[in-house]
FIZA-432046 format. One record per atom (N, C-alpha, C): x negated, y negated, z negated. Coordinates in steps of 0.001 Angstrom, whole numbers, padded with zeros to 6 digits, always signed. Example, Ala and Ser with C-alpha at 12.3 -4.5 7.8 and 13.67 -1.06 7.14 Angstrom:
-013190+005690-007800-012300+004500-007800-013200+003300-007800-012850+002250-007080-013670+001060-007140-012900-000030-007870
This chain:
-088209-041659+085532-088776-040422+084984-089392-039607+086114-090675-039212+085954-091277-038390+086997-090917-036927+086801-091362-036084+087743-090958-034674+087738-091429-033948+086477-092670-034240+086037-093196-033583+084840-092433-033997+083593-092026-035264+083537-091228-035718+082396-089873-035020+082371-089370-034676+083563-088089-033957+083646-088255-032526+083127-089375-031882+083540-089608-030497+083105-090003-030422+081634-090837-031379+081212-091334-031394+079836-091049-032762+079229-089821-033009+078824-089437-034338+078336-090231-034749+077096-090574-036029+077063-091306-036553+075913-090392-036615+074697-090948-036237+073552-090219-036338+072291-091061-037124+071297-090413-037981+070548-091111-038762+069537-091733-037825+068507-093022-038015+068253-093723-037154+067309-093281-037417+065873-092596-038550+065690-092118-038880+064354-090753-038315+064033-089786-038521+064951-088401-038116+064661-087827-037097+065639-088537-036833+066748-088066-035849+067709-087124-036392+068760-086869-037698+068735-085976-038316+069718-086601-038248+071106-085782-037927+072109-086259-037848+073485-086563-039231+074045-087562-039281+074950-087848-040518+075659-089301-040914+075678-089959-040916+074507-091370-041269+074421-091995-040614+073194-093323-040584+073175-094027-039906+072084-093938-040660+070766-093765-041966+070845-093534-042773+069646-092385-043724+069964-091222-043470+069371-090067-044309+069661-090206-045658+068956-089358-046592+069326-089446-047943+068771-089273-047946+067261-088382-047107+066768-088143-047049+065321-089359-046540+064584-089967-045471+065097-091115-044859+064418-092412-045628+064624-092429-046528+065612-093663-047260+065896-094080-048162+064741-093137-048452+063829-093505-049251+062648-094470-048481+061752-094546-047163+061980-095474-046328+061222-096876-046341+061793-097109-047168+062810-098447-047341+063381-098837-048803+063206-099797-049054+062355-100193-050434+062110-101634-050652+062538-101915-051897+062915-103224-052223+063456-104269-052292+062351-105477-051883+062699-106603-051957+061779-107306-053295+061964-107928-053791+060894-108694-055032+060975-109865-054847+061938-110102-055875+062760-111161-055789+063761-112536-056085+063155-113556-055410+063648-114929-055634+063230-115713-056244+064397-116755-057014+064107-117576-057566+065200-118151-056459+066085-117925-056583+067394-118473-055600+068325-117741-054279+068371-116584-054208+067695-115800-052965+067690-114325-053286+067808-113669-052673+068788-112223-052780+068923-111595-051502+068408-110769-051662+067390-110072-050522+066784-108578-050799+066879-107844-049863+067445-106433-050110+067712-105542-049917+066488-105694-048802+065799-104796-048515+064684-105544-047963+063478-104874-048027+062335-105389-047371+061135-105215-045867+061318-106207-045100+060856-106163-043644+061032-105278-043023+059956-103998-043329+060049-103001-042843+059104-101698-042608+059848-100770-041938+059188-099427-041780+059727-099378-041184+061123-098578-041815+061993-098366-041285+063338-099622-041324+064188-100435-042356+064017-101674-042444+064806-102568-041241+064506-102719-040912+063239-103545-039773+062851-102957-038472+063403-101639-038341+063334-100974-037131+063821-101172-036963+065329-101032-038051+066082-101213-037998+067534-102643-037622+067908-103606-038240+067247-105015-037968+067559-105391-036544+067180-104928-036076+066030-105237-034713+065586-104667-033675+066546-103419-033874+066962-102804-032929+067894-103496-032965+069252-103932-034162+069652-104645-034279+070923-105952-033498+070873-106700-033648+069772-108014-033006+069651-107927-031500+069490-106997-031059+068650-106998-029648+068280-105934-028807+068981-104963-029473+069621-103938-028742+070379-104029-029003+071876-105052-029785+072270-105249-030033+073696-104212-030924+074335-103566-031800+073555-102535-032676+074106-103156-033955+074655-103747-033872+075855-104376-035030+076480-103379-036178+076633-102114-035819+076889-101104-036840+077141-100889-037744+075935-101106-037227+074731-100992-038061+073535-102074-039138+073535-103288-038744+073912-104395-039695+073965-104095-040792+074988-103643-040385+076158-103326-041355+077211-102230-042308+076758-101254-041768+076043-100161-042596+075534-100693-043695+074623-101626-043353+073746-102180-044330+072811-102934-045433+073545-103717-045057+074546-104478-046061+075295-103539-046963+076091-102548-046380+076730-101592-047169+077523-100829-048151+076626-100461-047703+075432-099756-048575+074480-100634-049751+074043-101942-049575+074111-102858-050611+073631-102866-051851+074521-102351-051740+075746-102377-052881+076670-101663-054096+076094-100526-053879+075461-099790-054983+074840-100473-055428+073552-101016-054469+072830-101660-054753+071546-102818-055728+071701-103668-055496+072698-104880-056306+072828-104615-057711+073388-103356-058033+073643-103019-059399+074044-102965-060341+072846-102996-059764+071655-102916-060586+070444-104221-061334+070207-104134-062403+069433-105274-063306+069251-106473-062632+068594-106229-061628+067728-107354-060979+067057-108216-060140+068006-107714-059915+069227-108472-059167+070231-109110-060090+071270-109164-061368+070967-109703-062354+071919-111130-062006+072356-111991-061673+071398-113391-061367+071733-113503-060114+072601-112627-059156+072356-112625-057944+073183-112228-058274+074614-111218-059120+074767-110792-059512+076121-111915-060244+076850-112646-061085+076128-113781-061786+076732-114857-060794+077171-115074-059752+076357-116065-058739+076728-115626-057987+077976-114350-057704+078095-113846-057007+079281-114105-057813+080551-114168-059132+080424-114440-059986+081580-115850-059779+082137-116742-059197+081337-118102-058897+081819-118121-057643+082687-116971-056979+082832-116835-055746+083614-117810-054674+083119-117698-054303+081848-118619-053297+081310-118391-051926+081930-119427-051120+081892-119308-049719+082292-118811-048940+081076-117853-048074+081291-117260-047308+080187-118037-046007+079995-118533-045800+078773-119335-044619+078454-118701-043879+077274-118317-042621+077447-117743-041862+076332-118815-041284+075413-118508-041186+074134-119382-040473+073199-119312-038991+073549-120451-038346+073788-120416-036946+074242-120285-035934+073106-119797-034764+073455-119812-033612+072556-121029-032750+072886-121548-032055+071900-122585-031062+072192-121955-029928+072990-122735-029262+073827-122193-028208+074696-121516-027094+073899-121994-026830+072674-121365-025793+071850-119963-026206+071418-119819-027474+070998-118505-027972+070593-117575-028111+071793-118131-028498+072926-117325-028615+074140-116783-027254+074555-117616-026226+074436-117178-024871+074759-116080-024417+073793-116208-024798+072551-115242-024424+071516-113903-025124+071710-113948-026435+072009-112725-027229+072119-112133-027178+073520-112990-027083+074532-112492-027015+075906-112438-028346+076626-112543-029447+075908-112539-030769+076525-113115-031781+075542-113572-032892+076084-114080-033974+075263-113022-035060+075193-112426-035247+074026-111352-036233+073880-111819-037655+074192-113086-037934+073926-113613-039275+074216-113673-039537+075715-113949-038494+076493-113964-038633+077948-112560-038894+078473-111557-038239+077879-110162-038475+078277-109780-039923+077986-110164-040416+076804-109884-041809+076447-110578-042746+077435-111861-042461+077712-112647-043313+078607-112021-043397+079996-111578-042265+080520-110960-042258+081849-109685-043099+081865-108910-043010+080793-107669-043791+080723-107968-045271+080564-108990-045605+079775-109424-046992+079632-109810-047568+080994-110513-046761+081791-110906-047196+083138-109684-047472+084010-108683-046627+083903-107454-046815+084685-106716-048079+084253-106616-048272+082945-105848-049393+082400-106499-050733+082720-107840-050831+082567-108514-052114+082748-109376-052156+084017-109211-051165+084886-109886-051147+086192-111402-051278+086045-111965-050405+085231-113399-050390+084983-114015-049111+085542-115336-049064+085584-116049-047886+086078-116511-047012+084914-116510-045716+085148-116936-044731+084148-118347-044244+084462-119146-044075+083411-120459-043462+083566-120691-042550+082367-120565-041257+082587-120738-040268+081518-122237-039971+081358-122984-040986+080939-124439-040909+081002-125111-040386+079734-124378-040343+078625-124967-039870+077380-124865-038350+077255-125884-037755+076668-125890-036312+076391-126162-036118+074901-125417-035211+074310-125668-034856+072906-126595-033643+072899-127848-033869+072529-128855-032808+072609-129011-032059+071291-128389-032559+070251-128513-031961+068921-127139-031570+068409-126986-030302+068043-125711-029834+067501-125684-030167+066011-124939-031205+065674-124905-031681+064286-123856-030964+063440-123090-030071+064060-122048-029380+063315-120900-030310+062989-120007-029857+062119-118852-030669+061733-119278-031755+060763-118860-032981+061035-119246-034122+060218-118262-034399+059082-117079-033799+059150-116049-034042+058143-116567-033652+056758-116394-034568+055823-116805-034286+054447-118207-034767+054112-118992-035149+055115-120344-035633+054862-120331-037116+054492-121286-037521+053672-121433-038927+053344-122044-039654+054535-122026-040987+054475-122612-041761+055569-124094-041442+055737-124831-041341+054619-126269-041057+054707-126520-039670+055292-125667-038715+054948-125798-037358+055502-125501-037355+056995-124505-038137+057398-124176-038229+058818-125314-038880+059601-125866-039950+059037-126964-040640+059705-128162-039719+059891-128470-038955+058870-129606-038027+058943-129360-036950+059993-128130-036403+060003-127793-035342+060957-127815-035840+062396-127447-037113+062593-127306-037656+063943-128582-038275+064502-129621-038365+063698-130859-038989+064171-131398-038244+065391-131635-038991+066459-132142-038448+067728-131217-037380+068330-129916-037535+068066-128948-036546+068568-128542-036792+070014-128845-037992+070540-128376-038345+071876-129536-038758+072783-129321-038564+074066-130262-039055+075072-129457-039390+076320-130134-039969+077312-129476-040303+078573-129802-039268+079633-128867-039065+080538-129132-038173+081662-130305-038729+082466-131154-037860+082990-132359-038301+083710-132081-039277+084843-130945-039103+085525-130650-039940+086695-129958-041250+086329-129756-041503+085034-129018-042691+084612-129781-043972+084927-129041-044994+085344-129657-046293+085635-129409-047232+084458-130167-048318+084415-130000-049302+083349-128699-050067+083581-127883-050150+082542-126597-050820+082628-126659-052148+081881-125918-053132+082355-125934-054442+081710-125114-054447+080423-123844-054087+080524-122984-054026+079344-122180-052734+079361-121976-052181+078178-121320-050878+078037-120180-050971+077029-119046-050390+077394-117948-050184+076460-118043-048726+076019-118493-048517+074794-118721-047182+074259-117444-046677+073603-116942-045545+074052-115605-045079+073677-115649-043798+072842-114865-043802+071755-114687-042608+070932-113248-042602+070421-112851-041516+069766-111479-041453+069267-111317-042120+067906-112214-041783+066956-112071-042274+065582-113407-042795+065063-113345-043916+064362-114511-044474+063653-114347-044103+062192-115251-043294+061662-115176-042916+060250-116191-043721+059445-117465-043439+059658-118522-044224+059012-119273-045083+060028-119037-044824+061300-119748-045554+062351-121076-044933+062733-121455-043833+062066-122772-043225+062295-122939-042731+063732-121932-042086+064272-122032-041532+065623-122182-042633+066671-121291-043627+066608-121350-044686+067603-122617-045530+067456-123074-045730+066234-124297-046505+066031-125513-045787+066619-125550-044465+066501-126661-043712+067070-126605-043744+068600-125393-043648+069154-125228-043772+070606-125664-045160+071071-125265-046183+070321-125623-047557+070663-127140-047730+070673-127818-047197+069674-129278-047282+069607-129912-046661+070846-129370-045515+071265-129897-044818+072454-129718-045675+073700-128551-046293+073842-128266-047131+075006-129142-048387+075033-129280-049048+073879-130092-050260+073815-131559-049956+074098-132020-048819+073588-133403-048407+073832-133650-048184+075323-132600-047775+076039-132712-047515+077475-132587-048790+078315-132337-049926+077651-132295-051183+078381-130929-051822+078540-129887-051205+077973-128557-051819+078031-128581-053119+077231-128000-054175+077793-128061-055495+077170-127063-055647+076017-125858-055123+076203-124836-055282+075166-123927-054065+075132-123599-053617+073912-122717-052472+073715-121561-052887+072802-120347-052596+073258-119143-052874+072468-118427-051542+072240-118002-051300+071016-117316-050051+070705-115800-050163+070873-115183-049050+071247-113734-048984+071390-113266-047651+070819-112410-047695+069797-111874-046473+069205-110365-046602+069038-109703-045462+069030-108258-045474+068830-107908-045832+067394-108692-045338+066445-108327-045540+065047-109556-045564+064144-109351-046202+062968-110402-046278+061967-109780-046142+060585
């Protein structure tokens, strides 16, 4: 136990037991989501996974996000993650989905950047925060896929100093309709990126 764990002991978000944010008993409440081509999704956006992500986003609990990514190391050893492991062998550059400056000011941090940094630590990859959200699309919750696609059209661009990347691991917290990540992917491919793979905590 490190010093911070001594001062602020971890408690299971499910039952309150000391030791970790998700104890072994409560971890059965986190189940894996079916994998999609070109997208690695760790858990279904329900139960404890949803609670951890929501608290991380809206209560500023970065440590919850890091916990989820660190837990994924064992998860991705399973056979259904074979293609993702092969993609990691290409040593992709990790790129977080950006927030618009207005939302960043409101929230205080970009949860996707926190995930991306932890992904880099876990799999020893490089980070490039090269995407910019130039269009404030507002809150997407409650919108249909077509409404999200319309709102997100031309919402992203690359920083002027960005170089062409070979392969990119595009990171976000949640995949809802895929509209946000697909628009980011289009921007990256248009800029010359050869291959983009998505990585989300939950779907």
